[in-house]
C-alpha positions as CSV (number, residue, x, y, z in Angstrom):
1,M,91.8,-100.0,80.9
2,V,92.4,-99.8,84.7
3,N,91.4,-96.6,86.4
4,S,93.7,-94.9,88.9
5,D,91.7,-96.1,92.0
6,T,91.9,-99.7,90.8
7,A,95.6,-99.3,90.0
8,S,96.2,-98.0,93.5
9,F,94.3,-100.9,95.0
10,L,96.1,-103.4,93.0
11,A,99.5,-101.8,93.9
12,V,98.6,-102.2,97.6
13,I,97.5,-105.8,97.2
14,E,100.7,-106.6,95.2
15,R,102.9,-105.1,97.9
16,C,101.3,-106.9,100.9
17,R,99.4,-109.7,99.2
18,P,98.4,-112.3,101.8
19,D,99.0,-116.0,100.9
20,W,95.3,-116.7,100.6
21,H,94.9,-114.0,97.9
22,R,96.2,-116.3,95.2
23,L,93.0,-118.4,95.6
24,G,90.7,-115.3,95.4
25,A,87.8,-115.4,92.9
26,C,88.7,-111.7,92.2
27,R,92.0,-112.6,90.6
28,G,91.7,-112.0,86.9
29,S,88.3,-110.3,87.2
30,D,87.6,-107.2,85.3
31,V,85.2,-106.0,87.9
32,N,86.2,-102.8,89.7
33,F,86.4,-103.6,93.4
34,V,87.0,-100.0,94.4
35,S,84.2,-98.4,92.3
36,R,81.6,-96.3,93.9
37,S,79.0,-97.4,91.4
38,P,76.3,-99.5,93.1
39,K,76.1,-101.7,90.0
40,E,79.9,-102.4,90.0
41,R,79.9,-102.9,93.8
42,S,77.1,-105.4,93.5
43,K,79.1,-107.3,90.9
44,A,82.1,-107.3,93.2
45,V,80.1,-108.6,96.2
46,G,78.7,-111.4,93.9
47,I,82.2,-112.5,93.0
48,C,83.2,-112.5,96.6
49,G,80.2,-114.8,97.3
50,T,81.9,-117.5,95.2
51,C,85.3,-117.1,96.8
52,P,87.0,-119.7,98.9
53,S,89.0,-116.9,100.6
54,M,86.1,-114.7,101.5
55,M,86.3,-114.9,105.3
56,L,90.1,-114.5,105.3
57,C,89.7,-111.5,103.0
58,R,87.1,-110.0,105.3
59,A,89.3,-110.5,108.3
60,W,92.2,-108.9,106.4
61,A,90.0,-105.9,105.4
62,D,89.3,-105.4,109.2
63,E,92.9,-105.8,110.1
64,V,94.2,-103.2,107.6
65,G,91.2,-100.9,108.2
66,D,90.2,-100.8,104.5
67,T,87.6,-98.0,103.8
68,W,87.4,-98.0,100.0
69,A,87.2,-101.5,98.4
70,V,84.8,-104.4,98.3
71,L,86.6,-107.1,100.3
72,G,85.3,-110.2,101.9
73,G,81.9,-109.7,100.4
74,E,81.4,-106.3,101.9
75,D,81.6,-102.8,100.7
76,P,83.0,-100.2,103.1
77,Q,79.5,-99.2,104.3
78,A,78.5,-102.8,105.1
79,R,81.8,-103.4,106.8
80,R,81.4,-100.3,109.0
81,L,77.8,-101.4,109.9
82,R,79.0,-104.9,110.8
83,Q,81.9,-103.5,112.9
84,S,79.6,-101.1,114.7
85,R,77.2,-104.0,115.6
86,T,80.0,-106.2,116.9
87,A,81.5,-103.4,118.9
88,A,78.2,-102.7,120.7
């Protein structure tokens, strides 16, 4: 069963899916990439670590300003930290 956060995330991805997403390690995964659970986020980051599209996904997360999903191997907190360091 897919929860409403995951369903919303998947709907956004489906509407504006970048070409590289079809190669994503997350495709077909049952891990919740929008969960606030540290355990689930850790699983998602682990899957990202195996993904050939990880850096493209990370750049896309920056481009669209994502604040709620694990994308490109980063959860939103890690993404904000990286962005604040590169902005300084």
